[in-house]
N, C-alpha and C positions, 0 to 999 in steps of 0.2 A: 665652391660657393653654390648655394641653392638656387634653383630656377625661380624667377619671379612668378607670382601668381597673377590672376587676372586683375585684381584690384591694384596691385603695384604697377602693372603695365598701364592701366587706365589712368591712374593718378599721375604717373610719370609723364605720359604722353600729353595729358591735359596741361600739366605744368609747363612743359616745353612750349606748347603752342601759345598758351595765354601769356607766359612770361616774355616770350620773344615778341609777340605783337605789342604788348604793353611797353616794353623797352624801346621798340622801334618808334612807337607813337610819341612816347615821352621825350626821347632824345632828339628826334627830328634830324637824324643824320642821313646824309645822302651819299656818302663815300662808300666805296666797296669795302674798304678795310673796316670801317665802323659797323657796317651791316654784318660782316663776317664775325666780328668780335661779339656783337650782340647775339647772333645765332649760337655761337659757341657758349656764351654765358647762359643762354636759355637751355641749351642741351645739358650743360653741367648741372644746372639747377634741377632739371627734371630727373636726372640720374640720382642726384642727392635725395630728392623726395622719394623716389622709388626704393632706394636702398635703405633709407632710415625708417620706412614705414613698418610698423610692427607686424609680425607674421603670426597667424593663428597657431597656438601651441597645443591646444587640445583637439582631438580628433572628433569627427562627427559620428554620432551613434548610428549604427545601421538600422534601417526600418524593419528588416525581416529578422525574426527571431528563430532560433533553432527548435524551440519547444512548440508542439502543436497540441491544442486542446483536444481532449478525448472525443468530444462530440462533433468535431469538424474534420473527420477523416474521409468523408464521402465526397465525391466529385459532383459539383452542381453545374447543371447545364441551363442556360437562360432559355426561357420560353420564346417561341416565335411571336413576333409582333402581330397583333390582331388588326385586320383591315389595312395592311400596308401594301398588299400585292394586288395584281390584276385579277386573281381568282376570287376576290371578295365582291366583285361587281355584280349587280343584279341585272338580268336581262328583262327588258320590258316587252 
């Protein structure tokens, strides 16, 4: 089985929390067995949501390409900022 991605983990976790809280509030149960059953049901629902969520099938294109234009082979160095240091102060 494939490892879940970040979206599957987030949706599954949110489903567990929201479903468990909603079921506890709607049922109004106070017994330990009822609370455990609702928690297990919320957990199973969250796993079901995470597993059935569609996975991205196409790969993301890389940003860097192998081809370099002929005019951009030189290294460019940024100029020093003007007026940013203590050496630009004037003495009165």
